[in-house]
TORDOTOR-700439 format. One record per residue: residue in one letter; x, y, z of N, C-alpha, C in turn; residue number from 0. Coordinates in pm, whole numbers, plus 50000, padded with zeros to 5 digits. Layout:
BEGIN
a,X,Y,Z,X,Y,Z,X,Y,Z,NUM
...
END
This chain:
BEGIN
m,13070,82370,47199,13089,82392,47351,12988,82325,47430,0
h,13026,82277,47536,12929,82209,47634,12821,82310,47688,1
g,12696,82269,47718,12598,82352,47760,12645,82451,47878,2
c,12691,82386,47988,12726,82449,48110,12854,82548,48078,3
s,12936,82504,47989,13060,82590,47954,13004,82702,47882,4
k,12921,82694,47789,12861,82810,47713,12785,82909,47820,5
k,12731,82868,47903,12648,82947,48007,12752,83021,48087,6
l,12861,82946,48128,12965,83020,48208,13039,83122,48126,7
s,13060,83084,47998,13122,83203,47905,13036,83321,47902,8
l,12900,83288,47892,12817,83419,47884,12809,83484,48019,9
i,12804,83435,48121,12827,83510,48254,12949,83569,48265,10
l,13068,83506,48221,13195,83579,48234,13194,83719,48155,11
n,13123,83708,48025,13118,83803,47943,13037,83933,48022,12
k,12932,83892,48084,12838,83984,48134,12914,84051,48258,13
v,12978,83973,48331,13050,84028,48449,13165,84119,48406,14
n,13232,84098,48304,13335,84178,48247,13292,84301,48191,15
e,13152,84292,48127,13085,84421,48070,13041,84497,48200,16
i,12986,84440,48292,12950,84535,48408,13076,84591,48487,17
v,13179,84512,48519,13298,84573,48562,13352,84706,48469,18
k,13358,84680,48357,13409,84784,48248,13310,84894,48260,19
q,13188,84873,48258,13084,84991,48238,13065,85063,48358,20
k,13074,84996,48483,13084,85071,48609,13218,85126,48658,21
q,13321,85072,48569,13445,85109,48619,13471,85067,48770,22
l,13429,84930,48778,13462,84872,48919,13597,84840,48938,23
k,13652,84836,49046,13791,84794,49091,13810,84652,49128,24
t,13702,84591,49125,13711,84426,49149,13743,84344,49033,25
n,13812,84236,49039,13816,84130,48946,13737,84011,48998,26
p,13617,84023,48980,13535,83916,49058,13555,83758,49013,27
k,13551,83666,49111,13572,83517,49102,13432,83480,49080,28
i,13430,83375,49006,13286,83310,48994,13303,83173,49047,29
i,13246,83136,49148,13221,83000,49205,13114,82928,49169,30
v,13137,82830,49081,13021,82754,49032,12986,82668,49140,31
v,12858,82682,49184,12795,82591,49301,12743,82465,49226,32
t,12807,82357,49270,12781,82220,49205,12709,82124,49293,33
k,12649,82162,49395,12580,82077,49490,12465,82007,49417,34
k,12469,81874,49444,12353,81801,49377,12387,81751,49229,35
f,12514,81782,49190,12545,81760,49041,12658,81662,49052,36
s,12654,81559,48963,12744,81474,48961,12878,81505,48900,37
i,12980,81458,48918,13121,81493,48863,13105,81499,48720,38
d,13038,81415,48658,13056,81406,48495,12974,81506,48440,39
k,12889,81591,48512,12834,81715,48465,12935,81844,48490,40
i,13023,81810,48584,13113,81920,48625,13246,81928,48539,41
l,13281,81803,48493,13417,81784,48416,13444,81876,48304,42
p,13320,81881,48213,13351,81982,48101,13393,82116,48140,43
l,13333,82170,48252,13375,82306,48298,13517,82297,48357,44
i,13555,82195,48423,13703,82172,48463,13808,82187,48331,45
e,13770,82098,48243,13839,82073,48131,13841,82207,48060,46
a,13752,82278,48052,13747,82426,47994,13852,82520,48080,47
g,13884,82482,48181,13975,82583,48255,13908,82644,48381,48
h,13794,82623,48413,13727,82685,48517,13771,82603,48681,49
m,13835,82682,48748,13884,82625,48887,13823,82639,49011,50
d,13711,82702,49024,13663,82755,49149,13508,82672,49157,51
y,13486,82610,49254,13360,82537,49265,13314,82543,49424,52
g,13194,82536,49440,13139,82546,49566,13033,82421,49607,53
e,13050,82388,49719,12963,82268,49781,12908,82328,49908,54
n,12791,82259,49948,12734,82297,50090,12731,82178,50178,55
k,12763,82060,50144,12776,81944,50221,12908,81865,50227,56
v,12959,81845,50344,13076,81798,50334,13094,81643,50283,57
q,13008,81576,50322,12997,81430,50275,12984,81424,50121,58
e,12879,81496,50061,12876,81500,49910,12997,81540,49842,59
a,13061,81640,49909,13185,81691,49843,13309,81606,49845,60
e,13308,81546,49956,13409,81409,49986,13401,81312,49854,61
d,13272,81275,49836,13259,81173,49748,13284,81210,49607,62
k,13255,81328,49585,13270,81389,49440,13407,81436,49414,63
w,13494,81505,49506,13600,81591,49457,13736,81534,49510,64
i,13739,81442,49601,13887,81405,49660,13963,81351,49545,65
s,13927,81250,49454,14018,81206,49348,14033,81335,49251,66
v,13930,81401,49224,13930,81515,49117,14028,81615,49155,67
k,14050,81649,49279,14134,81752,49333,14279,81696,49307,68
k,14289,81575,49297,14440,81510,49296,14487,81532,49159,69
n,14404,81526,49067,14425,81541,48932,14441,81683,48887,70
y,14378,81767,48945,14379,81923,48897,14441,81987,49010,71
i,14556,82023,49034,14624,82088,49133,14570,82249,49148,72
n,14523,82298,49047,14485,82437,49063,14343,82457,49114,73
l,14281,82326,49111,14131,82339,49156,14105,82398,49285,74
k,14009,82489,49321,13975,82538,49452,13833,82510,49484,75
l,13826,82445,49599,13687,82413,49637,13646,82518,49751,76
h,13541,82567,49759,13473,82666,49849,13348,82600,49918,77
f,13341,82608,50048,13256,82565,50128,13155,82672,50140,78
v,13012,82671,50091,12944,82746,50098,12809,82720,50175,79
g,12805,82626,50248,12688,82614,50341,12719,82617,50484,80
n,12613,82582,50547,12639,82595,50698,12724,82488,50766,81
l,12834,82521,50819,12944,82416,50850,12911,82390,51012,82
q,12887,82256,51029,12885,82194,51168,13005,82180,51209,83
s,13042,82212,51336,13164,82207,51410,13231,82062,51403,84
n,13144,81970,51410,13176,81816,51398,13217,81775,51272,85
k,13212,81873,51159,13260,81852,51024,13376,81921,50988,86
a,13405,81992,51081,13515,82112,51073,13654,82045,51003,87
k,13688,81918,51071,13818,81875,51027,13813,81814,50883,88
k,13705,81757,50854,13693,81704,50708,13687,81819,50616,89
a,13625,81927,50659,13610,82042,50561,13745,82106,50539,90
i,13821,82118,50648,13968,82182,50644,14047,82093,50550,91
k,14045,81966,50549,14128,81887,50485,14085,81892,50322,92
l,13951,81920,50280,13921,81915,50149,13893,82047,50100,93
f,13863,82152,50168,13830,82280,50110,13943,82372,50107,94
d,13942,82463,50025,14048,82582,50033,13985,82718,50091,95
y,13849,82724,50084,13782,82842,50127,13661,82803,50213,96
i,13635,82868,50314,13510,82849,50400,13445,82982,50388,97
h,13311,82982,50342,13241,83115,50324,13151,83138,50458,98
s,13133,83041,50538,13031,83033,50653,13073,83036,50774,99
l,13171,83106,50821,13223,83094,50969,13122,83196,51049,100
d,13053,83122,51137,12951,83212,51209,12940,83197,51348,101
n,13024,83115,51397,13028,83125,51564,13151,83088,51629,102
a,13167,83115,51764,13306,83120,51822,13338,82950,51823,103
k,13250,82855,51839,13286,82719,51870,13350,82675,51731,104
l,13300,82697,51623,13337,82673,51484,13474,82734,51460,105
a,13494,82850,51500,13625,82929,51490,13728,82850,51562,106
s,13702,82813,51689,13802,82739,51768,13848,82604,51697,107
k,13739,82536,51642,13753,82399,51590,13859,82411,51465,108
i,13813,82517,51391,13892,82533,51265,14037,82578,51301,109
f,14057,82646,51399,14196,82692,51448,14267,82557,51506,110
q,14199,82464,51555,14246,82345,51617,14288,82247,51500,111
y,14202,82212,51404,14239,82141,51286,14321,82197,51190,112
q,14334,82314,51177,14445,82370,51098,14592,82348,51143,113
k,14578,82371,51257,14710,82313,51330,14751,82171,51317,114
e,14640,82097,51343,14654,81936,51335,14709,81887,51199,115
l,14621,81953,51101,14648,81905,50943,14764,81994,50879,116
n,14817,82094,50949,14901,82185,50902,14861,82248,50761,117
k,14739,82295,50773,14679,82360,50640,14603,82476,50693,118
e,14632,82594,50611,14542,82701,50629,14433,82722,50507,119
v,14313,82755,50564,14217,82787,50468,14181,82937,50474,120
k,14139,82984,50359,14082,83127,50349,13919,83128,50399,121
i,13905,83210,50492,13759,83225,50560,13683,83369,50525,122
f,13556,83355,50512,13477,83445,50521,13392,83446,50634,123
i,13353,83547,50693,13261,83553,50804,13112,83561,50753,124
s,13034,83493,50791,12900,83480,50751,12817,83584,50823,125
v,12768,83691,50781,12683,83800,50849,12550,83807,50842,126
n,12466,83776,50934,12326,83782,50937,12272,83919,50936,127
l,12255,83997,50822,12244,84134,50819,12076,84173,50837,128
g,11998,84074,50825,11868,84099,50849,11816,84046,50983,129
d,11917,84003,51082,11894,83938,51199,11765,83831,51199,130
e,11792,83754,51093,11685,83661,51070,11697,83539,51159,131
e,11588,83513,51249,11618,83390,51340,11644,83263,51280,132
q,11583,83235,51162,11627,83105,51088,11744,83071,51020,133
k,11823,83201,51012,11954,83209,50954,12060,83203,51053,134
s,12166,83125,51008,12301,83170,51094,12357,83277,51050,135
g,12464,83313,51110,12544,83422,51085,12566,83519,51212,136
v,12671,83591,51193,12688,83686,51308,12625,83821,51276,137
s,12560,83870,51405,12482,83980,51358,12575,84113,51359,138
l,12548,84219,51287,12625,84327,51253,12684,84386,51393,139
n,12594,84388,51503,12662,84446,51619,12760,84374,51686,140
k,12766,84252,51648,12867,84157,51725,12992,84137,51642,141
l,12985,84188,51499,13085,84137,51407,13226,84181,51449,142
n,13245,84309,51502,13366,84363,51543,13452,84284,51647,143
n,13373,84232,51758,13435,84149,51857,13450,84016,51801,144
f,13371,83955,51719,13385,83830,51653,13512,83830,51567,145
y,13521,83942,51480,13640,83941,51400,13765,83948,51481,146
d,13774,84035,51588,13884,84056,51676,13923,83920,51738,147
y,13823,83840,51777,13852,83717,51852,13908,83606,51740,148
c,13861,83602,51615,13915,83526,51505,14054,83560,51473,149
t,14071,83684,51460,14201,83721,51390,14318,83731,51504,150
k,14271,83793,51624,14377,83815,51725,14409,83704,51816,151
e,14290,83646,51854,14317,83517,51947,14333,83388,51878,152
l,14258,83371,51752,14303,83250,51697,14392,83250,51558,153
s,14414,83360,51520,14500,83415,51395,14440,83338,51278,154
l,14305,83332,51259,14241,83275,51138,14264,83367,51027,155
n,14286,83316,50891,14293,83402,50787,14161,83435,50722,156
i,14114,83553,50801,13984,83583,50759,14008,83702,50645,157
i,13960,83659,50522,13974,83734,50412,13861,83820,50378,158
g,13742,83815,50434,13619,83877,50384,13506,83844,50452,159
l,13375,83907,50403,13266,83890,50462,13162,83822,50375,160
m,13048,83742,50408,12955,83685,50342,12810,83713,50374,161
c,12731,83731,50291,12585,83741,50343,12487,83670,50235,162
l,12365,83645,50294,12251,83601,50219,12148,83695,50245,163
p,12121,83793,50148,12008,83875,50188,11871,83811,50219,164
p,11785,83884,50304,11661,83815,50328,11570,83814,50201,165
i,11499,83703,50176,11431,83676,50052,11321,83762,50048,166
g,11299,83829,49929,11182,83917,49907,11223,84057,49937,167
e,11341,84089,49976,11355,84241,50022,11471,84285,49917,168
n,11494,84415,49934,11591,84485,49820,11738,84432,49858,169
a,11793,84327,49771,11926,84283,49807,12030,84392,49798,170
q,12005,84468,49716,12103,84590,49701,12151,84664,49838,171
e,12036,84690,49897,12075,84756,50034,12155,84672,50123,172
y,12133,84542,50134,12214,84458,50223,12357,84432,50159,173
f,12386,84428,50043,12489,84425,49967,12567,84549,50014,174
k,12516,84675,50012,12589,84803,50054,12620,84782,50204,175
q,12530,84734,50293,12558,84721,50428,12676,84639,50449,176
l,12686,84514,50373,12807,84434,50399,12947,84497,50335,177
k,12935,84570,50226,13042,84630,50186,13085,84742,50290,178
n,12999,84809,50338,13052,84914,50444,13093,84861,50574,179
a,13039,84730,50600,13089,84650,50723,13246,84610,50704,180
a,13272,84541,50562,13401,84508,50514,13502,84631,50526,181
d,13454,84736,50476,13567,84851,50480,13607,84902,50626,182
k,13520,84893,50709,13555,84945,50846,13655,84824,50892,183
l,13641,84706,50847,13758,84603,50895,13879,84610,50814,184
n,13874,84699,50705,13990,84688,50595,13984,84545,50539,185
l,13871,84490,50504,13859,84352,50440,13822,84373,50293,186
n,13901,84319,50208,13898,84350,50057,13785,84236,49986,187
n,13750,84133,50043,13665,84032,49976,13531,84037,50025,188
l,13429,84014,49933,13296,84007,49966,13227,83894,49880,189
s,13193,83789,49958,13108,83686,49896,12977,83708,49908,190
m,12924,83765,49789,12774,83789,49787,12730,83797,49637,191
g,12604,83757,49619,12554,83757,49485,12518,83610,49444,192
m,12417,83571,49389,12381,83434,49355,12310,83451,49222,193
s,12266,83353,49152,12219,83345,49032,12111,83453,49005,194
s,12030,83479,49106,11920,83589,49083,11958,83738,49119,195
d,12070,83772,49191,12098,83900,49222,12245,83922,49206,196
f,12323,83849,49113,12450,83860,49112,12506,84010,49051,197
e,12401,84042,48961,12449,84179,48895,12454,84307,49005,198
n,12351,84304,49095,12343,84403,49195,12465,84389,49284,199
a,12499,84258,49319,12615,84223,49426,12745,84282,49352,200
l,12762,84260,49213,12875,84309,49151,12880,84455,49168,201
i,12774,84522,49134,12781,84677,49144,12818,84737,49284,202
c,12775,84650,49380,12804,84677,49529,12950,84639,49573,203
g,13024,84571,49484,13155,84539,49535,13191,84399,49543,204
s,13101,84318,49511,13135,84174,49519,13246,84114,49471,205
t,13338,84035,49521,13469,83977,49477,13451,83823,49441,206
h,13345,83768,49505,13309,83621,49487,13180,83586,49473,207
l,13129,83561,49329,12996,83543,49302,12976,83385,49315,208
r,12861,83347,49383,12835,83199,49407,12714,83163,49326,209
l,12748,83116,49205,12649,83095,49095,12626,82932,49074,210
g,12506,82899,49083,12477,82769,49064,12382,82754,48954,211
t,12243,82770,48980,12131,82728,48881,12163,82804,48736,212
i,12221,82942,48732,12224,83001,48616,12332,82939,48521,213
i,12420,82848,48577,12526,82796,48497,12506,82643,48479,214
m,12471,82577,48601,12450,82437,48579,12297,82391,48565,215
g,12215,82474,48568,12066,82438,48556,11996,82400,48671,216
e,11890,82370,48669,11796,82324,48790,11866,82185,48849,217
r,11868,82191,48989,11932,82084,49043,11874,81956,49044,218
v,11923,81837,49009,11858,81704,49038,11955,81629,49148,219
s,11906,81518,49182,11974,81442,49284,12087,81383,49207,220
v,12197,81360,49295,12303,81293,49259,12290,81148,49221,221
n,12191,81080,49301,12162,80940,49266,12102,80907,49136,222
END
């Protein structure tokens, strides 16, 4: 078994173990974050049957995935980085999920391009739970209004919420906050948990784990 496939298999077993042990109601999806990895490093995972991958740069994703997606019709691409509104059209074209909707301008661009391209993507609203200035995301006190704008005025397909807990703080507390916010909006999906904190995220109800290093190893340049 290829090294990355073996690591993914171990993680899947670990996730299933936690779900069973804690009697969780979720069936979490693992998104393998493949930024800065060339497609030849990723193909063994695809050939082993894993179909969900995450990228954080539109240009890099286009270079890597356009032809691969044509060959694997079940493959799903997740945009997990900060999406600039001038890249929204390309993102809609290539990706199936966007995990980082964080402002009204981007929301209206997504609405516009979805109509133009006749394609709907599944969207998570990015929430800035720690109100960190250096981070994008909708603050908790503006979330309800933003959600209403996206769903009622733009009819976007908002399926859940996403967060990145502040570094060095208790991630579990932030995961619980996000779960609570999602419950209030009747949203069933939570994009939370990365290589360092996915077990806590799972316990708090994560449905989409964004895992890179723990499966792919340390990142190297694509070039």
